[in-house]
Structure formats: C-alpha cells, structure tokens
C-alpha positions as CSV (number, residue, x, y, z in Angstrom):
1,M,-56.2,21.4,95.9
2,N,-53.0,23.3,95.9
3,S,-51.2,20.6,97.8
4,F,-52.3,18.0,95.3
5,L,-50.9,19.8,92.3
6,K,-47.6,20.2,94.1
7,S,-47.2,16.6,94.8
8,P,-43.9,15.1,93.5
9,L,-45.8,12.0,92.3
10,I,-47.9,13.9,89.8
11,N,-46.5,15.3,86.5
12,P,-48.8,18.1,85.3
13,V,-47.7,17.6,81.6
14,K,-48.4,13.9,81.6
15,C,-51.8,14.5,83.2
16,E,-52.7,17.0,80.5
17,S,-51.6,14.7,77.6
18,Q,-53.8,11.9,78.9
19,S,-56.8,14.1,78.9
20,P,-59.8,12.4,77.2
21,S,-60.4,15.5,75.0
22,R,-56.8,15.1,73.3
23,P,-56.1,11.4,72.8
24,M,-52.4,10.4,72.3
25,L,-51.5,8.8,68.9
26,P,-49.3,5.7,69.0
27,T,-45.7,6.1,67.5
28,K,-44.7,3.7,64.6
29,P,-41.7,1.5,65.4
30,A,-38.6,1.8,63.1
31,N,-38.7,-1.9,62.2
32,I,-41.9,-1.4,60.3
33,L,-40.3,1.1,57.8
34,L,-37.1,-0.9,57.0
35,P,-38.8,-3.5,54.7
36,K,-40.3,-0.7,52.6
37,V,-36.9,1.0,52.3
38,F,-35.3,-2.3,51.2
39,L,-38.1,-2.9,48.6
40,L,-37.6,0.6,47.2
41,L,-33.9,0.1,46.9
42,A,-34.3,-3.3,45.2
43,T,-36.8,-1.8,42.7
44,L,-34.4,1.0,41.8
45,T,-31.5,-1.5,41.4
46,G,-33.6,-3.7,39.1
47,L,-34.6,-0.7,37.0
48,T,-30.9,0.4,36.7
49,L,-29.8,-3.1,35.6
50,L,-32.7,-3.3,33.1
51,L,-31.9,0.0,31.6
52,G,-28.2,-0.9,31.4
53,S,-28.9,-4.1,29.6
54,L,-31.1,-2.3,27.1
55,A,-28.4,0.3,26.5
56,W,-25.8,-2.5,26.0
57,A,-28.1,-4.2,23.5
58,Q,-28.5,-1.0,21.5
59,F,-24.9,0.3,21.9
60,P,-22.7,-2.7,22.6
61,P,-19.1,-2.0,23.8
62,D,-16.5,-1.5,21.2
63,E,-14.9,-4.8,20.0
64,K,-11.2,-5.1,18.9
65,V,-10.8,-3.8,15.3
66,L,-9.0,-6.5,13.4
67,P,-6.5,-5.8,10.6
68,K,-7.7,-6.0,7.0
69,V,-5.4,-7.2,4.2
70,Y,-6.5,-7.1,0.5
71,V,-4.9,-7.0,-3.0
72,L,-5.9,-4.8,-5.9
73,P,-6.4,-5.7,-8.6
74,Q,-7.3,-9.4,-8.2
75,P,-6.9,-11.4,-10.4
76,L,-3.8,-9.9,-11.9
77,D,-2.6,-9.9,-15.5
78,R,1.0,-11.0,-16.1
79,G,3.0,-7.9,-16.7
80,S,0.8,-5.8,-14.5
81,P,1.4,-4.0,-11.3
82,A,-0.6,-4.4,-8.1
83,R,-0.7,-3.2,-4.5
84,V,-1.4,-4.9,-1.2
85,I,-3.2,-2.7,1.3
86,L,-3.3,-3.1,5.1
87,K,-5.7,-1.3,7.4
88,N,-6.5,-1.1,11.1
89,L,-2.8,-1.7,12.1
90,P,-1.3,-0.1,15.3
91,P,0.5,3.1,14.4
92,E,3.9,1.7,15.3
93,A,3.4,-1.6,13.4
94,Q,6.3,-2.7,11.2
95,V,5.2,-4.4,8.0
96,T,7.1,-6.8,5.6
97,G,5.9,-8.8,2.7
98,Q,7.0,-11.1,-0.2
99,F,5.6,-12.2,-3.6
100,D,7.1,-14.6,-6.1
101,G,10.2,-14.9,-3.9
102,K,10.9,-11.1,-3.9
103,P,10.4,-8.6,-1.1
104,I,7.6,-6.1,-0.9
105,F,8.3,-2.7,0.7
106,F,5.5,-0.7,2.5
107,F,4.8,3.0,3.0
108,K,2.1,4.8,4.9
109,L,-0.7,6.5,3.0
110,D,-3.5,8.1,5.0
111,D,-4.7,5.4,7.4
112,A,-3.2,2.4,5.5
113,Q,0.1,0.7,4.7
114,I,0.7,0.2,1.0
115,G,3.1,-2.3,-0.7
116,L,3.7,-2.3,-4.5
117,F,4.5,-5.5,-6.4
118,G,4.0,-6.9,-9.9
119,A,3.6,-10.0,-11.9
120,D,6.5,-10.3,-14.3
121,I,5.7,-10.4,-18.0
122,M,7.2,-14.0,-18.2
123,L,5.3,-15.2,-15.1
124,K,3.0,-18.2,-15.9
125,A,-0.7,-18.1,-15.1
126,G,-1.7,-19.6,-11.8
127,A,-2.0,-18.9,-8.0
128,Y,1.0,-17.4,-6.2
129,P,1.2,-16.9,-2.4
130,L,1.7,-13.4,-1.1
131,T,2.9,-13.2,2.5
132,V,2.4,-10.2,4.7
133,S,3.7,-9.9,8.3
134,W,3.3,-7.1,10.8
135,S,4.6,-6.7,14.3
136,D,4.4,-4.2,17.2
137,S,5.7,-4.2,20.8
138,V,3.2,-6.9,21.8
139,Q,3.0,-9.5,19.0
140,T,3.7,-10.5,15.4
141,E,1.0,-11.6,13.0
142,K,1.3,-13.2,9.5
143,K,-1.2,-13.7,6.7
144,V,-0.9,-15.5,3.4
145,L,-3.1,-14.6,0.4
146,D,-3.3,-16.3,-3.0
147,V,-2.8,-13.9,-5.9
148,I,-4.3,-15.2,-9.1
149,V,-2.1,-14.3,-12.1
150,K,-3.9,-14.8,-15.4
151,E,-2.7,-15.1,-19.0
152,K,-2.8,-12.1,-21.3
153,S,-1.9,-11.9,-25.0
154,Y,0.1,-8.8,-26.0
155,G,0.5,-9.7,-29.6
156,V,3.6,-9.9,-31.9
157,R,5.7,-7.3,-33.7
158,D,8.0,-7.7,-36.7
159,I,11.3,-5.9,-36.8
160,K,14.1,-6.0,-39.3
161,V,17.7,-5.0,-38.3
162,P,21.2,-5.6,-39.7
163,Q,21.9,-9.3,-39.4
164,N,25.1,-8.7,-37.4
165,Q,22.9,-7.3,-34.6
166,V,21.2,-10.7,-34.5
167,D,24.1,-13.1,-35.0
168,L,26.6,-11.5,-32.8
169,S,30.4,-11.8,-33.2
170,P,32.5,-13.1,-30.3
171,E,33.5,-9.6,-29.4
172,D,29.8,-8.4,-29.3
173,L,28.8,-11.4,-27.3
174,A,31.5,-10.7,-24.7
175,R,30.3,-7.0,-24.6
176,T,26.6,-7.9,-24.2
177,K,27.5,-10.4,-21.4
178,K,29.4,-7.7,-19.4
179,E,26.6,-5.2,-20.0
180,S,24.0,-7.7,-18.8
181,Q,25.9,-8.1,-15.5
182,E,26.0,-4.3,-15.0
183,T,22.3,-3.9,-15.7
184,S,21.4,-6.9,-13.5
185,K,23.3,-5.4,-10.6
186,A,21.5,-2.1,-11.1
187,L,18.1,-3.8,-11.2
188,A,18.9,-5.6,-8.0
189,T,19.1,-2.3,-6.1
190,K,16.9,-2.3,-3.0
191,T,16.7,1.1,-1.4
192,P,14.4,0.8,1.7
193,E,13.2,4.4,1.5
194,R,10.6,5.7,-0.9
195,L,12.2,8.5,-3.0
196,W,9.1,9.5,-5.0
197,S,5.8,11.0,-4.1
198,G,2.7,11.9,-5.9
199,Q,1.9,10.9,-9.5
200,F,4.3,9.7,-12.1
201,I,4.4,11.8,-15.3
202,E,5.1,10.7,-18.8
203,P,8.8,10.9,-19.8
204,V,7.8,12.3,-23.2
205,E,4.6,13.4,-24.9
206,G,4.0,11.1,-27.8
207,R,2.3,8.1,-29.3
208,I,3.3,4.6,-28.2
209,N,4.0,2.7,-31.4
210,S,5.2,-0.5,-29.8
211,S,3.5,-1.4,-26.6
212,F,4.7,-3.4,-23.7
213,G,4.6,-7.2,-23.7
214,R,4.7,-7.9,-27.4
215,Q,6.8,-10.7,-28.7
216,T,9.3,-9.7,-31.3
217,R,9.8,-11.5,-34.6
218,L,13.4,-10.4,-35.4
219,N,14.3,-10.8,-39.0
220,G,11.6,-13.4,-39.3
221,V,12.7,-15.4,-36.1
222,L,10.4,-15.2,-33.1
223,N,12.2,-14.1,-29.9
224,A,11.0,-15.9,-26.8
225,R,11.6,-12.8,-24.7
226,P,8.7,-10.2,-24.9
227,H,9.2,-6.5,-25.2
228,A,9.8,-5.3,-21.7
229,G,8.9,-1.6,-22.1
230,A,6.8,0.9,-24.1
231,D,8.3,2.6,-27.2
232,Y,7.3,6.2,-27.7
233,L,7.5,7.5,-31.3
234,V,8.9,11.0,-30.9
235,P,11.4,13.0,-32.9
236,E,15.1,12.7,-32.2
237,G,16.3,15.3,-29.8
238,T,13.0,15.5,-27.8
239,P,13.8,16.1,-24.1
240,V,13.2,13.2,-21.8
241,K,11.9,14.0,-18.3
242,A,12.2,12.0,-15.1
243,P,8.7,10.7,-14.3
244,A,9.3,10.9,-10.5
245,A,12.1,11.7,-8.1
246,G,14.9,9.3,-7.7
247,R,18.6,8.5,-7.9
248,V,20.6,7.7,-11.1
249,I,22.1,4.2,-10.5
250,L,23.5,3.5,-14.0
251,T,24.3,5.3,-17.3
252,G,26.2,4.0,-20.3
253,N,26.2,3.0,-23.9
254,H,25.0,-0.5,-24.4
255,F,25.0,-2.8,-27.5
256,F,21.2,-3.3,-27.6
257,A,19.9,-0.4,-25.6
258,G,22.3,2.3,-26.8
259,N,22.7,5.3,-24.5
260,S,20.8,4.4,-21.4
261,I,19.8,5.7,-18.0
262,Y,18.5,3.8,-14.9
263,I,16.8,5.6,-12.0
264,D,16.1,4.1,-8.6
265,H,12.9,5.5,-7.1
266,G,13.3,3.5,-3.9
267,Q,11.7,0.4,-2.4
268,G,12.6,-1.8,-5.5
269,L,11.0,0.6,-8.0
270,I,13.4,1.3,-11.0
271,S,12.8,3.1,-14.3
272,M,14.9,3.0,-17.5
273,Y,15.3,5.0,-20.7
274,F,17.0,3.5,-23.8
275,H,18.3,4.7,-27.3
276,L,19.1,8.2,-26.2
277,S,21.0,10.7,-28.3
278,A,22.3,12.4,-25.1
279,I,22.6,11.7,-21.4
280,E,22.3,14.8,-19.3
281,V,22.6,13.3,-15.7
282,E,25.5,11.6,-14.0
283,Y,25.7,8.5,-11.9
284,G,24.6,9.0,-8.3
285,A,22.7,12.3,-9.1
286,L,19.4,12.9,-7.4
287,V,16.7,14.0,-9.9
288,K,13.3,15.6,-9.4
289,R,10.1,14.8,-11.1
290,G,10.0,16.6,-14.5
291,Q,13.8,17.2,-14.6
292,I,15.3,16.7,-18.1
293,I,17.6,13.7,-18.0
294,G,18.4,13.1,-21.7
295,K,17.2,13.4,-25.2
296,V,15.5,10.9,-27.6
297,G,17.8,9.2,-30.1
298,R,18.4,6.2,-32.3
299,T,21.4,4.5,-30.6
300,G,21.7,0.8,-30.1
301,R,19.6,-1.8,-32.0
302,V,16.8,0.3,-33.4
303,T,14.8,0.9,-36.6
304,G,14.4,4.6,-36.0
305,A,14.3,7.4,-33.4
306,H,12.2,6.6,-30.3
307,L,12.3,6.3,-26.5
308,H,12.1,2.9,-24.9
309,Y,10.7,3.4,-21.3
310,G,10.6,0.6,-18.8
311,I,9.4,0.0,-15.2
312,Y,10.7,-2.7,-12.9
313,I,9.2,-3.5,-9.5
314,N,11.6,-5.8,-7.5
315,G,12.8,-7.2,-10.8
316,A,9.3,-7.8,-12.3
317,R,8.9,-6.2,-15.7
318,I,5.8,-4.1,-15.6
319,D,3.6,-2.2,-18.2
320,P,4.6,1.5,-17.7
321,P,1.2,3.1,-18.7
322,V,-0.7,0.7,-16.5
323,F,1.7,1.4,-13.6
324,R,1.2,5.2,-14.1
325,H,-2.6,4.9,-14.0
326,M,-2.4,2.7,-10.9
327,I,-0.2,5.3,-9.1
328,A,-2.6,8.1,-10.2
329,N,-5.5,6.3,-8.7
330,L,-3.6,5.4,-5.5
331,M,-2.1,8.8,-4.8
332,G,-5.2,10.8,-5.9
333,Q,-3.3,14.0,-6.5
C-alpha cells in the first residue's frame, strides 16, 4: 500500500480530484465570451449615437450669425433725418456708407454701428439706393437697400421786407455770392470723428413761429426754395446755447442771415444760428453742450427778433426738432 502511494506515476492530487464524490466542472473556453462582449459594446455605441442625435435635434450646433442692416424710419419724409443700423458685425469691422451721392459716417453704440443721414428738403419723392459696406481682416461685404422718400407738404408763409432786400443791387449781389461760397465751404466740412455725445438740447426755450420746410411768399412772390430751418420767437438778447459739443467753423455778418455761427459736430453734422445780435465764440473754438455762443437778434433780412436754427447732415437740410427727437430716442439718455 505504501509503495503504491509513493509511485512516481501516480499524482495524489489528481487522484483526489477525480473522486466520484466531487466531480470536476468543465472550464468555459474564452472564445465563447467574446461575442457577448462585442454585442454589449455595440449596444452601448448605438445608444450613445442615438442619444447624441436626439441632443443635436433638440440643441443644434450654433450657426453663423449673419449681419443685419436696417433703416429707421422707412419710408422717410423729405426733410427728415434717418439712421442706418448694422448689427452682428465683427468687433473690428470697418463700415462705410453712401446715400444720395453723399457719404455716411458710422459710430459704435452698444452692440451696433449707427450711421446718420437725411433726405434733403428739396429731394423728390421716390426710391433712392443706400449702400453699406463692411470689412474685416477676412472679407468685405456690401449691401444695397432702397430708401423710400415720400412727399410732405410743409405749407406756405407770407413775409414782407424792404424791396431792396428782394431786388438786390449789383453790390449786394456780389456780396451774397461771396458769402454763399463761404457758407458752402463750411457746409462741406467732413470731420471723420464724432464730436458730440448724448442728446441735443434746444438752443433757446421758445415757441417756433415759422417751422421748417415752409415755402416763402416774399412780398407776394413765391420763392422756390423752402425755409431750411426753424425760427424761434424769443426776445432780443436771449442767450443762445450750443445744442451739442462741436467746433466753430464759420462766423460772420451775412446779407440774408445777419450775424451767424456755424458749428461742426463731426461726421458731416453741422448746425447754424442766424440773425444774432451778438456772437460770443471765435472761429476754431471748441464748444460744449449748453455753452452760450451768442444772443438772439434781428440782423439780416428779418421782420423781427428771432433765432433761425438749422441742421445739415452731409449737406441735406433737415428739420431740427425732428432731428432732436430722433437723437433722444437713439441715445436714450
């Protein structure tokens, strides 16, 4: 018995494992588990793709935000101001524009680029192209919009003045021609920078007795040129304030306008003040909003003391009260 157990041909452990009372379980081969692993991975991948597609459908990826360009108001009365607004432009974008053959200058306001322009009081009703271009380091884009200018009746006013202020002498004709050249040069000023900010204030507190745009029947004869400003009926000597910051680009005594001041507010925006009794600023001076620039008078061709206040945008003659309201709504301060 002892010699049998010690035999090198017999392994006691193997003999014990093969005992009928403890049967040996068969081992599963690895190639049976692999298909199930692959099936599990495929199922997880499918679920991931399905959930991803559902998420994309509910929250699609951000698309490129395109620039928006629009004009307010539209349509536009002749003699009225307007603005073109551009949004969703790259921060470094440079913007230029043109309307009625004149440039439009732009400035940043919040998240938009704003350009001011106007339909001159003599502009005929119709559709006029407004061109806007913007460029960055990558590309340049251009858009053309039709601005509808509509007719507006401003009425007629009757004025009586000395006849020698209607039928001018050769000397007066020569004088008015020279003065017209001076004022035309001033009105052609194009300062690229905007010199004003915030709202425009009224130059004087008073009633407008002759509004913008009226045609004038002068000594019974109708003048084809309409009134290009607003006349404020205030006492002689009333201080006149600058409605906004700017630079004085012309002062002088003119045949029709009397003592006059022209202020450049930048980007083609110019204001003017006629018939003054006194001028209290000098050519080239920088003025602040609310600063006294002169006093109301009755110089030039007038029927009484008042202030003639005018606004030009790139040469377009604009209704001053309408312009002031537009700036108030635009700036919101």
